[in-house]
N, CA, C and O atoms as a GROMACS GRO file, in nm:
protein
  588
    1MET      N    1   3.902  -6.402  -0.402
    1MET     CA    2   3.996  -6.515  -0.434
    1MET      C    3   4.043  -6.519  -0.289
    1MET      O    4   4.074  -6.414  -0.232
    2LEU      N    5   4.047  -6.624  -0.236
    2LEU     CA    6   4.089  -6.660  -0.104
    2LEU      C    7   4.221  -6.724  -0.093
    2LEU      O    8   4.236  -6.831  -0.152
    3ASP      N    9   4.322  -6.672  -0.023
    3ASP     CA   10   4.468  -6.730   0.010
    3ASP      C   11   4.488  -6.774   0.137
    3ASP      O   12   4.484  -6.690   0.226
    4ILE      N   13   4.509  -6.880   0.162
    4ILE     CA   14   4.527  -6.953   0.275
    4ILE      C   15   4.689  -6.951   0.269
    4ILE      O   16   4.755  -6.988   0.171
    5ARG      N   17   4.739  -6.904   0.384
    5ARG     CA   18   4.907  -6.949   0.404
    5ARG      C   19   4.951  -6.892   0.567
    5ARG      O   20   4.885  -6.821   0.643
    6LYS      N   21   5.082  -6.950   0.586
    6LYS     CA   22   5.128  -6.911   0.695
    6LYS      C   23   5.145  -6.768   0.749
    6LYS      O   24   5.207  -6.698   0.669
    7THR      N   25   5.116  -6.718   0.836
    7THR     CA   26   5.128  -6.554   0.872
    7THR      C   27   5.269  -6.510   0.888
    7THR      O   28   5.349  -6.573   0.956
    8ALA      N   29   5.296  -6.407   0.827
    8ALA     CA   30   5.431  -6.367   0.868
    8ALA      C   31   5.447  -6.277   1.006
    8ALA      O   32   5.353  -6.282   1.085
    9ASN      N   33   5.524  -6.222   1.029
    9ASN     CA   34   5.568  -6.188   1.175
    9ASN      C   35   5.436  -6.092   1.214
    9ASN      O   36   5.360  -6.127   1.305
   10GLU      N   37   5.417  -5.973   1.141
   10GLU     CA   38   5.327  -5.901   1.159
   10GLU      C   39   5.165  -5.947   1.124
   10GLU      O   40   5.068  -5.877   1.152
   11GLU      N   41   5.161  -6.027   1.085
   11GLU     CA   42   5.037  -6.081   1.038
   11GLU      C   43   4.996  -6.170   1.155
   11GLU      O   44   4.880  -6.166   1.197
   12THR      N   45   5.108  -6.270   1.220
   12THR     CA   46   5.082  -6.337   1.336
   12THR      C   47   5.011  -6.255   1.457
   12THR      O   48   4.918  -6.304   1.521
   13THR      N   49   5.057  -6.144   1.479
   13THR     CA   50   5.012  -6.056   1.572
   13THR      C   51   4.881  -6.002   1.538
   13THR      O   52   4.812  -5.960   1.631
   14LYS      N   53   4.836  -5.996   1.418
   14LYS     CA   54   4.699  -5.949   1.368
   14LYS      C   55   4.632  -6.069   1.381
   14LYS      O   56   4.521  -6.046   1.430
   15ALA      N   57   4.648  -6.187   1.359
   15ALA     CA   58   4.599  -6.309   1.353
   15ALA      C   59   4.557  -6.351   1.534
   15ALA      O   60   4.448  -6.390   1.576
   16ILE      N   61   4.644  -6.334   1.587
   16ILE     CA   62   4.620  -6.347   1.769
   16ILE      C   63   4.519  -6.249   1.796
   16ILE      O   64   4.417  -6.281   1.857
   17SER      N   65   4.539  -6.132   1.757
   17SER     CA   66   4.456  -5.999   1.799
   17SER      C   67   4.307  -6.064   1.756
   17SER      O   68   4.217  -6.077   1.839
   18ILE      N   69   4.293  -6.104   1.606
   18ILE     CA   70   4.153  -6.157   1.589
   18ILE      C   71   4.078  -6.261   1.636
   18ILE      O   72   3.956  -6.269   1.645
   19ALA      N   73   4.178  -6.354   1.671
   19ALA     CA   74   4.130  -6.462   1.743
   19ALA      C   75   4.085  -6.427   1.858
   19ALA      O   76   3.969  -6.461   1.881
   20CYS      N   77   4.164  -6.344   1.973
   20CYS     CA   78   4.131  -6.285   2.087
   20CYS      C   79   4.020  -6.230   2.085
   20CYS      O   80   3.936  -6.265   2.167
   21GLU      N   81   3.999  -6.152   2.010
   21GLU     CA   82   3.870  -6.054   1.992
   21GLU      C   83   3.740  -6.149   1.972
   21GLU      O   84   3.641  -6.134   2.043
   22ILE      N   85   3.746  -6.241   1.879
   22ILE     CA   86   3.638  -6.305   1.850
   22ILE      C   87   3.598  -6.404   1.972
   22ILE      O   88   3.485  -6.413   2.021
   23PHE      N   89   3.692  -6.462   2.002
   23PHE     CA   90   3.652  -6.552   2.136
   23PHE      C   91   3.620  -6.482   2.236
   23PHE      O   92   3.536  -6.536   2.308
   24PHE      N   93   3.663  -6.359   2.278
   24PHE     CA   94   3.616  -6.294   2.393
   24PHE      C   95   3.481  -6.242   2.364
   24PHE      O   96   3.394  -6.251   2.451
   25GLU      N   97   3.454  -6.184   2.235
   25GLU     CA   98   3.329  -6.124   2.236
   25GLU      C   99   3.215  -6.233   2.221
   25GLU      O  100   3.108  -6.225   2.282
   26GLU      N  101   3.248  -6.337   2.132
   26GLU     CA  102   3.150  -6.448   2.118
   26GLU      C  103   3.121  -6.530   2.212
   26GLU      O  104   3.003  -6.561   2.227
   27GLN      N  105   3.222  -6.584   2.296
   27GLN     CA  106   3.235  -6.682   2.359
   27GLN      C  107   3.288  -6.676   2.516
   27GLN      O  108   3.301  -6.777   2.585
   28ALA      N  109   3.314  -6.554   2.557
   28ALA     CA  110   3.344  -6.512   2.680
   28ALA      C  111   3.482  -6.550   2.729
   28ALA      O  112   3.511  -6.531   2.848
   29ILE      N  113   3.587  -6.615   2.628
   29ILE     CA  114   3.701  -6.671   2.646
   29ILE      C  115   3.791  -6.563   2.682
   29ILE      O  116   3.818  -6.486   2.590
   30PRO      N  117   3.848  -6.538   2.803
   30PRO     CA  118   3.951  -6.444   2.840
   30PRO      C  119   4.078  -6.430   2.738
   30PRO      O  120   4.161  -6.517   2.711
   31GLU      N  121   4.072  -6.311   2.695
   31GLU     CA  122   4.173  -6.299   2.592
   31GLU      C  123   4.314  -6.342   2.623
   31GLU      O  124   4.393  -6.346   2.528
   32GLU      N  125   4.356  -6.373   2.742
   32GLU     CA  126   4.489  -6.420   2.771
   32GLU      C  127   4.477  -6.564   2.744
   32GLU      O  128   4.586  -6.616   2.765
   33LEU      N  129   4.401  -6.640   2.711
   33LEU     CA  130   4.401  -6.756   2.696
   33LEU      C  131   4.402  -6.812   2.547
   33LEU      O  132   4.419  -6.930   2.516
   34THR      N  133   4.383  -6.721   2.473
   34THR     CA  134   4.392  -6.725   2.323
   34THR      C  135   4.504  -6.763   2.254
   34THR      O  136   4.509  -6.860   2.178
   35PRO      N  137   4.627  -6.662   2.289
   35PRO     CA  138   4.761  -6.720   2.215
   35PRO      C  139   4.795  -6.831   2.256
   35PRO      O  140   4.783  -6.856   2.376
   36VAL      N  141   4.847  -6.926   2.168
   36VAL     CA  142   4.909  -7.066   2.196
   36VAL      C  143   5.040  -7.017   2.253
   36VAL      O  144   5.106  -6.924   2.205
   37PRO      N  145   5.076  -7.098   2.375
   37PRO     CA  146   5.192  -7.048   2.440
   37PRO      C  147   5.339  -7.094   2.347
   37PRO      O  148   5.368  -7.190   2.277
   38ASP      N  149   5.413  -6.964   2.390
   38ASP     CA  150   5.540  -6.998   2.283
   38ASP      C  151   5.615  -7.131   2.287
   38ASP      O  152   5.659  -7.178   2.182
   39GLU      N  153   5.633  -7.206   2.428
   39GLU     CA  154   5.687  -7.325   2.432
   39GLU      C  155   5.617  -7.438   2.358
   39GLU      O  156   5.665  -7.550   2.373
   40LEU      N  157   5.508  -7.423   2.277
   40LEU     CA  158   5.445  -7.501   2.208
   40LEU      C  159   5.458  -7.474   2.083
   40LEU      O  160   5.369  -7.514   2.009
   41SER      N  161   5.558  -7.407   2.031
   41SER     CA  162   5.610  -7.377   1.893
   41SER      C  163   5.482  -7.338   1.803
   41SER      O  164   5.475  -7.408   1.702
   42PRO      N  165   5.361  -7.228   1.817
   42PRO     CA  166   5.282  -7.242   1.748
   42PRO      C  167   5.287  -7.166   1.600
   42PRO      O  168   5.346  -7.060   1.584
   43VAL      N  169   5.223  -7.231   1.506
   43VAL     CA  170   5.237  -7.163   1.361
   43VAL      C  171   5.102  -7.128   1.337
   43VAL      O  172   5.008  -7.208   1.339
   44TRP      N  173   5.094  -6.980   1.309
   44TRP     CA  174   4.973  -6.936   1.282
   44TRP      C  175   4.922  -6.939   1.123
   44TRP      O  176   5.013  -6.925   1.041
   45TRP      N  177   4.809  -6.952   1.080
   45TRP     CA  178   4.779  -6.942   0.941
   45TRP      C  179   4.665  -6.842   0.919
   45TRP      O  180   4.578  -6.819   1.003
   46GLY      N  181   4.671  -6.796   0.820
   46GLY     CA  182   4.557  -6.686   0.814
   46GLY      C  183   4.480  -6.712   0.654
   46GLY      O  184   4.546  -6.744   0.555
   47ALA      N  185   4.349  -6.693   0.653
   47ALA     CA  186   4.298  -6.684   0.540
   47ALA      C  187   4.242  -6.516   0.485
   47ALA      O  188   4.163  -6.433   0.529
   48PHE      N  189   4.339  -6.528   0.361
   48PHE     CA  190   4.311  -6.386   0.328
   48PHE      C  191   4.220  -6.345   0.191
   48PHE      O  192   4.227  -6.404   0.083
   49SER      N  193   4.161  -6.267   0.213
   49SER     CA  194   4.062  -6.208   0.112
   49SER      C  195   4.105  -6.074   0.034
   49SER      O  196   4.053  -5.978   0.092
   50GLU      N  197   4.181  -6.034  -0.073
   50GLU     CA  198   4.171  -5.944  -0.111
   50GLU      C  199   4.289  -5.852   0.011
   50GLU      O  200   4.275  -5.734   0.042
   51ASN      N  201   4.412  -5.954   0.067
   51ASN     CA  202   4.497  -5.900   0.138
   51ASN      C  203   4.464  -5.863   0.281
   51ASN      O  204   4.546  -5.821   0.363
   52GLU      N  205   4.294  -5.893   0.309
   52GLU     CA  206   4.240  -5.863   0.440
   52GLU      C  207   4.249  -5.994   0.516
   52GLU      O  208   4.206  -6.094   0.458
   53LEU      N  209   4.300  -6.007   0.638
   53LEU     CA  210   4.304  -6.120   0.715
   53LEU      C  211   4.153  -6.157   0.763
   53LEU      O  212   4.101  -6.088   0.850
   54ILE      N  213   4.094  -6.247   0.716
   54ILE     CA  214   3.973  -6.272   0.766
   54ILE      C  215   3.946  -6.392   0.837
   54ILE      O  216   3.827  -6.411   0.859
   55GLY      N  217   4.038  -6.493   0.883
   55GLY     CA  218   4.037  -6.602   0.918
   55GLY      C  219   4.149  -6.655   1.002
   55GLY      O  220   4.259  -6.614   0.963
   56THR      N  221   4.154  -6.747   1.124
   56THR     CA  222   4.272  -6.764   1.152
   56THR      C  223   4.283  -6.924   1.194
   56THR      O  224   4.175  -6.982   1.200
   57ILE      N  225   4.384  -6.991   1.219
   57ILE     CA  226   4.388  -7.126   1.280
   57ILE      C  227   4.556  -7.121   1.328
   57ILE      O  228   4.637  -7.046   1.274
   58ALA      N  229   4.586  -7.208   1.430
   58ALA     CA  230   4.714  -7.208   1.466
   58ALA      C  231   4.737  -7.387   1.481
   58ALA      O  232   4.654  -7.470   1.515
   59GLU      N  233   4.857  -7.403   1.450
   59GLU     CA  234   4.894  -7.562   1.451
   59GLU      C  235   5.012  -7.580   1.569
   59GLU      O  236   5.106  -7.502   1.558
   60TYR      N  237   5.016  -7.653   1.657
   60TYR     CA  238   5.141  -7.642   1.744
   60TYR      C  239   5.141  -7.787   1.798
   60TYR      O  240   5.052  -7.863   1.760
   61LYS      N  241   5.231  -7.828   1.879
   61LYS     CA  242   5.272  -7.952   1.938
   61LYS      C  243   5.282  -7.958   2.063
   61LYS      O  244   5.367  -7.892   2.123
   62GLN      N  245   5.182  -8.051   2.133
   62GLN     CA  246   5.183  -8.054   2.263
   62GLN      C  247   5.181  -8.189   2.297
   62GLN      O  248   5.118  -8.276   2.238
   63ASN      N  249   5.277  -8.211   2.428
   63ASN     CA  250   5.332  -8.355   2.453
   63ASN      C  251   5.332  -8.432   2.370
   63ASN      O  252   5.261  -8.532   2.378
   64GLY      N  253   5.422  -8.406   2.252
   64GLY     CA  254   5.446  -8.489   2.164
   64GLY      C  255   5.355  -8.506   2.050
   64GLY      O  256   5.381  -8.578   1.954
   65LYS      N  257   5.250  -8.440   2.063
   65LYS     CA  258   5.111  -8.466   1.972
   65LYS      C  259   5.087  -8.319   1.894
   65LYS      O  260   5.105  -8.205   1.936
   66HIS      N  261   5.039  -8.368   1.762
   66HIS     CA  262   5.008  -8.228   1.690
   66HIS      C  263   4.874  -8.198   1.713
   66HIS      O  264   4.790  -8.285   1.735
   67HIS      N  265   4.845  -8.060   1.710
   67HIS     CA  266   4.731  -8.012   1.756
   67HIS      C  267   4.697  -7.893   1.649
   67HIS      O  268   4.792  -7.835   1.596
   68ILE      N  269   4.578  -7.860   1.622
   68ILE     CA  270   4.537  -7.738   1.567
   68ILE      C  271   4.425  -7.680   1.651
   68ILE      O  272   4.363  -7.759   1.722
   69GLY      N  273   4.384  -7.524   1.651
   69GLY     CA  274   4.301  -7.480   1.709
   69GLY      C  275   4.318  -7.328   1.668
   69GLY      O  276   4.388  -7.282   1.577
   70ARG      N  277   4.230  -7.257   1.766
   70ARG     CA  278   4.212  -7.119   1.741
   70ARG      C  279   4.160  -7.088   1.605
   70ARG      O  280   4.200  -6.993   1.538
   71LEU      N  281   4.078  -7.164   1.572
   71LEU     CA  282   3.989  -7.143   1.431
   71LEU      C  283   3.879  -7.048   1.449
   71LEU      O  284   3.786  -7.059   1.530
   72THR      N  285   3.906  -6.929   1.343
   72THR     CA  286   3.810  -6.795   1.346
   72THR      C  287   3.774  -6.766   1.220
   72THR      O  288   3.855  -6.785   1.129
   73VAL      N  289   3.666  -6.724   1.199
   73VAL     CA  290   3.635  -6.645   1.092
   73VAL      C  291   3.554  -6.512   1.112
   73VAL      O  292   3.443  -6.522   1.166
   74LYS      N  293   3.592  -6.408   1.079
   74LYS     CA  294   3.518  -6.283   1.094
   74LYS      C  295   3.386  -6.305   1.056
   74LYS      O  296   3.360  -6.381   0.963
   75LYS      N  297   3.286  -6.236   1.129
   75LYS     CA  298   3.138  -6.263   1.118
   75LYS      C  299   3.103  -6.233   0.970
   75LYS      O  300   3.030  -6.311   0.909
   76GLU      N  301   3.140  -6.150   0.924
   76GLU     CA  302   3.093  -6.094   0.778
   76GLU      C  303   3.144  -6.188   0.676
   76GLU      O  304   3.095  -6.173   0.564
   77PHE      N  305   3.231  -6.280   0.690
   77PHE     CA  306   3.251  -6.345   0.604
   77PHE      C  307   3.224  -6.501   0.634
   77PHE      O  308   3.281  -6.586   0.565
   78ARG      N  309   3.150  -6.531   0.722
   78ARG     CA  310   3.095  -6.667   0.764
   78ARG      C  311   3.022  -6.723   0.668
   78ARG      O  312   2.992  -6.645   0.577
   79GLY      N  313   2.975  -6.853   0.655
   79GLY     CA  314   2.916  -6.895   0.554
   79GLY      C  315   2.926  -6.941   0.428
   79GLY      O  316   2.842  -6.989   0.352
   80HIS      N  317   3.074  -6.914   0.411
   80HIS     CA  318   3.144  -6.954   0.280
   80HIS      C  319   3.247  -7.050   0.290
   80HIS      O  320   3.347  -7.049   0.217
   81ARG      N  321   3.222  -7.147   0.391
   81ARG     CA  322   3.312  -7.252   0.409
   81ARG      C  323   3.451  -7.227   0.415
   81ARG      O  324   3.530  -7.319   0.395
   82ILE      N  325   3.494  -7.102   0.442
   82ILE     CA  326   3.601  -7.077   0.504
   82ILE      C  327   3.694  -7.119   0.594
   82ILE      O  328   3.815  -7.125   0.572
   83ALA      N  329   3.629  -7.152   0.714
   83ALA     CA  330   3.665  -7.249   0.804
   83ALA      C  331   3.707  -7.390   0.773
   83ALA      O  332   3.804  -7.451   0.817
   84THR      N  333   3.603  -7.436   0.679
   84THR     CA  334   3.637  -7.569   0.639
   84THR      C  335   3.776  -7.568   0.552
   84THR      O  336   3.855  -7.663   0.555
   85MET      N  337   3.795  -7.450   0.472
   85MET     CA  338   3.902  -7.448   0.368
   85MET      C  339   4.051  -7.438   0.437
   85MET      O  340   4.155  -7.489   0.395
   86LEU      N  341   4.032  -7.352   0.561
   86LEU     CA  342   4.147  -7.339   0.659
   86LEU      C  343   4.212  -7.459   0.726
   86LEU      O  344   4.332  -7.484   0.731
   87VAL      N  345   4.099  -7.536   0.782
   87VAL     CA  346   4.127  -7.659   0.843
   87VAL      C  347   4.167  -7.775   0.725
   87VAL      O  348   4.264  -7.847   0.748
   88THR      N  349   4.115  -7.786   0.637
   88THR     CA  350   4.180  -7.864   0.523
   88THR      C  351   4.290  -7.822   0.473
   88THR      O  352   4.377  -7.901   0.438
   89HIS      N  353   4.303  -7.693   0.463
   89HIS     CA  354   4.461  -7.687   0.408
   89HIS      C  355   4.572  -7.702   0.514
   89HIS      O  356   4.687  -7.733   0.480
   90VAL      N  357   4.544  -7.683   0.621
   90VAL     CA  358   4.632  -7.690   0.738
   90VAL      C  359   4.688  -7.842   0.759
   90VAL      O  360   4.805  -7.880   0.772
   91LEU      N  361   4.549  -7.928   0.757
   91LEU     CA  362   4.577  -8.066   0.778
   91LEU      C  363   4.661  -8.110   0.655
   91LEU      O  364   4.770  -8.166   0.665
   92SER      N  365   4.608  -8.082   0.553
   92SER     CA  366   4.682  -8.124   0.413
   92SER      C  367   4.846  -8.108   0.450
   92SER      O  368   4.926  -8.202   0.455
   93GLU      N  369   4.876  -7.967   0.476
   93GLU     CA  370   5.020  -7.957   0.491
   93GLU      C  371   5.085  -8.033   0.576
   93GLU      O  372   5.192  -8.084   0.540
   94LEU      N  373   5.023  -8.061   0.731
   94LEU     CA  374   5.058  -8.145   0.828
   94LEU      C  375   5.089  -8.276   0.773
   94LEU      O  376   5.206  -8.315   0.768
   95PHE      N  377   4.998  -8.342   0.734
   95PHE     CA  378   4.970  -8.460   0.662
   95PHE      C  379   5.104  -8.477   0.557
   95PHE      O  380   5.180  -8.573   0.576
   96GLN      N  381   5.126  -8.406   0.473
   96GLN     CA  382   5.223  -8.412   0.401
   96GLN      C  383   5.370  -8.391   0.443
   96GLN      O  384   5.473  -8.414   0.380
   97ARG      N  385   5.354  -8.342   0.564
   97ARG     CA  386   5.494  -8.353   0.620
   97ARG      C  387   5.540  -8.449   0.719
   97ARG      O  388   5.643  -8.444   0.786
   98GLY      N  389   5.420  -8.561   0.718
   98GLY     CA  390   5.454  -8.691   0.742
   98GLY      C  391   5.383  -8.697   0.910
   98GLY      O  392   5.419  -8.785   0.987
   99VAL      N  393   5.304  -8.616   0.941
   99VAL     CA  394   5.220  -8.614   1.062
   99VAL      C  395   5.103  -8.723   1.034
   99VAL      O  396   5.030  -8.724   0.935
  100ASP      N  397   5.100  -8.821   1.152
  100ASP     CA  398   5.006  -8.932   1.144
  100ASP      C  399   4.874  -8.886   1.201
  100ASP      O  400   4.772  -8.940   1.159
  101GLU      N  401   4.866  -8.792   1.292
  101GLU     CA  402   4.743  -8.791   1.351
  101GLU      C  403   4.725  -8.647   1.417
  101GLU      O  404   4.813  -8.612   1.495
  102VAL      N  405   4.624  -8.565   1.394
  102VAL     CA  406   4.614  -8.460   1.462
  102VAL      C  407   4.502  -8.416   1.564
  102VAL      O  408   4.390  -8.435   1.514
  103LEU      N  409   4.497  -8.371   1.672
  103LEU     CA  410   4.425  -8.349   1.780
  103LEU      C  411   4.366  -8.220   1.821
  103LEU      O  412   4.440  -8.123   1.836
  104LEU      N  413   4.230  -8.211   1.841
  104LEU     CA  414   4.158  -8.085   1.898
  104LEU      C  415   4.067  -8.107   1.977
  104LEU      O  416   4.011  -8.216   1.973
  105ASP      N  417   4.027  -8.004   2.072
  105ASP     CA  418   3.929  -7.964   2.149
  105ASP      C  419   3.838  -7.873   2.070
  105ASP      O  420   3.861  -7.752   2.061
  106ALA      N  421   3.735  -7.931   2.014
  106ALA     CA  422   3.669  -7.854   1.924
  106ALA      C  423   3.526  -7.802   1.945
  106ALA      O  424   3.446  -7.878   2.000
  107ARG      N  425   3.489  -7.687   1.909
  107ARG     CA  426   3.345  -7.637   1.951
  107ARG      C  427   3.266  -7.708   1.844
  107ARG      O  428   3.324  -7.778   1.761
  108GLU      N  429   3.144  -7.693   1.843
  108GLU     CA  430   3.055  -7.795   1.753
  108GLU      C  431   3.084  -7.776   1.618
  108GLU      O  432   3.081  -7.880   1.552
  109ALA      N  433   3.111  -7.677   1.559
  109ALA     CA  434   3.100  -7.637   1.404
  109ALA      C  435   3.242  -7.677   1.374
  109ALA      O  436   3.263  -7.740   1.271
  110THR      N  437   3.338  -7.648   1.450
  110THR     CA  438   3.467  -7.740   1.417
  110THR      C  439   3.473  -7.880   1.414
  110THR      O  440   3.545  -7.948   1.340
  111LYS      N  441   3.380  -7.928   1.512
  111LYS     CA  442   3.374  -8.107   1.535
  111LYS      C  443   3.318  -8.134   1.422
  111LYS      O  444   3.363  -8.229   1.358
  112ARG      N  445   3.206  -8.059   1.371
  112ARG     CA  446   3.122  -8.105   1.235
  112ARG      C  447   3.241  -8.113   1.125
  112ARG      O  448   3.249  -8.222   1.068
  113ILE      N  449   3.329  -8.018   1.088
  113ILE     CA  450   3.417  -7.995   0.994
  113ILE      C  451   3.504  -8.116   1.013
  113ILE      O  452   3.519  -8.181   0.909
  114ILE      N  453   3.561  -8.160   1.115
  114ILE     CA  454   3.676  -8.267   1.138
  114ILE      C  455   3.606  -8.396   1.097
  114ILE      O  456   3.655  -8.472   1.015
  115LEU      N  457   3.453  -8.424   1.176
  115LEU     CA  458   3.410  -8.545   1.134
  115LEU      C  459   3.372  -8.530   0.989
  115LEU      O  460   3.358  -8.640   0.937
  116SER      N  461   3.351  -8.431   0.910
  116SER     CA  462   3.306  -8.429   0.759
  116SER      C  463   3.438  -8.482   0.713
  116SER      O  464   3.427  -8.544   0.607
  117LEU      N  465   3.549  -8.476   0.758
  117LEU     CA  466   3.666  -8.511   0.684
  117LEU      C  467   3.726  -8.644   0.702
  117LEU      O  468   3.823  -8.688   0.641
  118GLY      N  469   3.645  -8.714   0.808
  118GLY     CA  470   3.685  -8.853   0.834
  118GLY      C  471   3.740  -8.868   0.989
  118GLY      O  472   3.795  -8.968   1.034
  119GLY      N  473   3.710  -8.740   1.063
  119GLY     CA  474   3.788  -8.775   1.206
  119GLY      C  475   3.670  -8.824   1.288
  119GLY      O  476   3.554  -8.843   1.249
  120GLN      N  477   3.723  -8.841   1.411
  120GLN     CA  478   3.622  -8.889   1.512
  120GLN      C  479   3.646  -8.817   1.663
  120GLN      O  480   3.744  -8.755   1.704
  121VAL      N  481   3.536  -8.844   1.720
  121VAL     CA  482   3.505  -8.783   1.862
  121VAL      C  483   3.603  -8.899   1.931
  121VAL      O  484   3.594  -9.016   1.895
  122THR      N  485   3.699  -8.854   2.034
  122THR     CA  486   3.779  -8.927   2.120
  122THR      C  487   3.753  -8.908   2.266
  122THR      O  488   3.819  -8.970   2.350
  123GLY      N  489   3.656  -8.822   2.300
  123GLY     CA  490   3.617  -8.821   2.455
  123GLY      C  491   3.503  -8.750   2.449
  123GLY      O  492   3.448  -8.723   2.342
  124GLU      N  493   3.456  -8.712   2.575
  124GLU     CA  494   3.330  -8.663   2.605
  124GLU      C  495   3.328  -8.526   2.605
  124GLU      O  496   3.431  -8.464   2.631
  125LYS      N  497   3.210  -8.460   2.574
  125LYS     CA  498   3.182  -8.326   2.569
  125LYS      C  499   3.214  -8.266   2.689
  125LYS      O  500   3.213  -8.330   2.794
  126TYR      N  501   3.248  -8.136   2.680
  126TYR     CA  502   3.269  -8.093   2.831
  126TYR      C  503   3.244  -7.923   2.801
  126TYR      O  504   3.252  -7.870   2.690
  127ALA      N  505   3.207  -7.846   2.944
  127ALA     CA  506   3.175  -7.728   2.920
  127ALA      C  507   3.306  -7.647   2.917
  127ALA      O  508   3.407  -7.683   2.977
  128PHE      N  509   3.297  -7.527   2.838
  128PHE     CA  510   3.433  -7.458   2.829
  128PHE      C  511   3.350  -7.301   2.772
  128PHE      O  512   3.308  -7.263   2.663
  129PHE      N  513   3.352  -7.244   2.904
  129PHE     CA  514   3.316  -7.088   2.873
  129PHE      C  515   3.161  -7.098   2.864
  129PHE      O  516   3.087  -7.161   2.940
  130ASN      N  517   3.123  -7.018   2.748
  130ASN     CA  518   2.991  -6.993   2.724
  130ASN      C  519   2.935  -7.125   2.622
  130ASN      O  520   2.820  -7.115   2.581
  131SER      N  521   3.010  -7.240   2.583
  131SER     CA  522   2.984  -7.346   2.498
  131SER      C  523   3.044  -7.465   2.567
  131SER      O  524   3.070  -7.473   2.687
  132THR      N  525   3.059  -7.548   2.484
  132THR     CA  526   3.114  -7.693   2.480
  132THR      C  527   3.236  -7.704   2.374
  132THR      O  528   3.247  -7.650   2.264
  133CYS      N  529   3.338  -7.806   2.455
  133CYS     CA  530   3.408  -7.829   2.348
  133CYS      C  531   3.420  -8.002   2.342
  133CYS      O  532   3.381  -8.071   2.436
  134THR      N  533   3.472  -8.050   2.238
  134THR     CA  534   3.470  -8.217   2.239
  134THR      C  535   3.594  -8.257   2.180
  134THR      O  536   3.621  -8.226   2.064
  135PRO      N  537   3.686  -8.338   2.267
  135PRO     CA  538   3.818  -8.390   2.189
  135PRO      C  539   3.797  -8.460   2.068
  135PRO      O  540   3.700  -8.536   2.074
  136VAL      N  541   3.850  -8.458   1.972
  136VAL     CA  542   3.850  -8.508   1.835
  136VAL      C  543   3.996  -8.567   1.794
  136VAL      O  544   4.096  -8.567   1.866
  137LYS      N  545   3.986  -8.610   1.678
  137LYS     CA  546   4.123  -8.648   1.616
  137LYS      C  547   4.081  -8.692   1.457
  137LYS      O  548   3.976  -8.732   1.408
  138ILE      N  549   4.193  -8.670   1.410
  138ILE     CA  550   4.190  -8.706   1.268
  138ILE      C  551   4.324  -8.773   1.211
  138ILE      O  552   4.434  -8.725   1.241
  139THR      N  553   4.312  -8.872   1.138
  139THR     CA  554   4.443  -8.950   1.121
  139THR      C  555   4.459  -8.896   0.970
  139THR      O  556   4.368  -8.844   0.907
  140ARG      N  557   4.587  -8.917   0.924
  140ARG     CA  558   4.657  -8.889   0.779
  140ARG      C  559   4.536  -8.997   0.689
  140ARG      O  560   4.456  -8.947   0.609
  141GLU      N  561   4.538  -9.134   0.715
  141GLU     CA  562   4.467  -9.218   0.672
  141GLU      C  563   4.317  -9.182   0.647
  141GLU      O  564   4.268  -9.195   0.534
  142GLN      N  565   4.233  -9.128   0.772
  142GLN     CA  566   4.115  -9.084   0.762
  142GLN      C  567   4.086  -8.974   0.651
  142GLN      O  568   3.989  -8.973   0.575
  143PHE      N  569   4.192  -8.878   0.657
  143PHE     CA  570   4.191  -8.748   0.601
  143PHE      C  571   4.193  -8.784   0.422
  143PHE      O  572   4.117  -8.733   0.339
  144LEU      N  573   4.286  -8.871   0.398
  144LEU     CA  574   4.317  -8.873   0.277
  144LEU      C  575   4.174  -8.956   0.196
  144LEU      O  576   4.138  -8.934   0.081
  145LYS      N  577   4.110  -9.054   0.292
  145LYS     CA  578   4.026  -9.125   0.204
  145LYS      C  579   3.875  -9.044   0.202
  145LYS      O  580   3.780  -9.079   0.132
  146ASN      N  581   3.876  -8.938   0.286
  146ASN     CA  582   3.792  -8.846   0.292
  146ASN      C  583   3.789  -8.731   0.226
  146ASN      O  584   3.680  -8.675   0.218
  147SER      N  585   3.902  -8.670   0.166
  147SER     CA  586   3.921  -8.526   0.111
  147SER      C  587   3.909  -8.522  -0.020
  147SER      O  588   3.921  -8.416  -0.080
   0.00000   0.00000   0.00000
């Protein structure tokens, strides 16, 4: 059974470590770029299977806008829609709290998740280390209509 929840203090450290490791090994993103800066008040979420942290996502607020990012799932757990469950859970929480729209710069897999939930591309794809990112957003209305 999968448990998705905000990480506790020691779990947050582990979530950041997992995200750093995955981003560095798979995408050559320097580890120092992965943690969300403290001034953005990040909240890390985890997907737990039998108390093992197997996936991460962070929410934060930048320039007055809500963002999600740092979506990861350990390789051995991929292909089971865990990333989709993480994104859906965190978006649901944000929209229940009254957030109107959530932004992110997404890799292809994450972009597909957001688009499947009713989101939209908001800018041009750009190179980012070993891949590309695309600016996307999803509104509460889009999410509620498509989830």
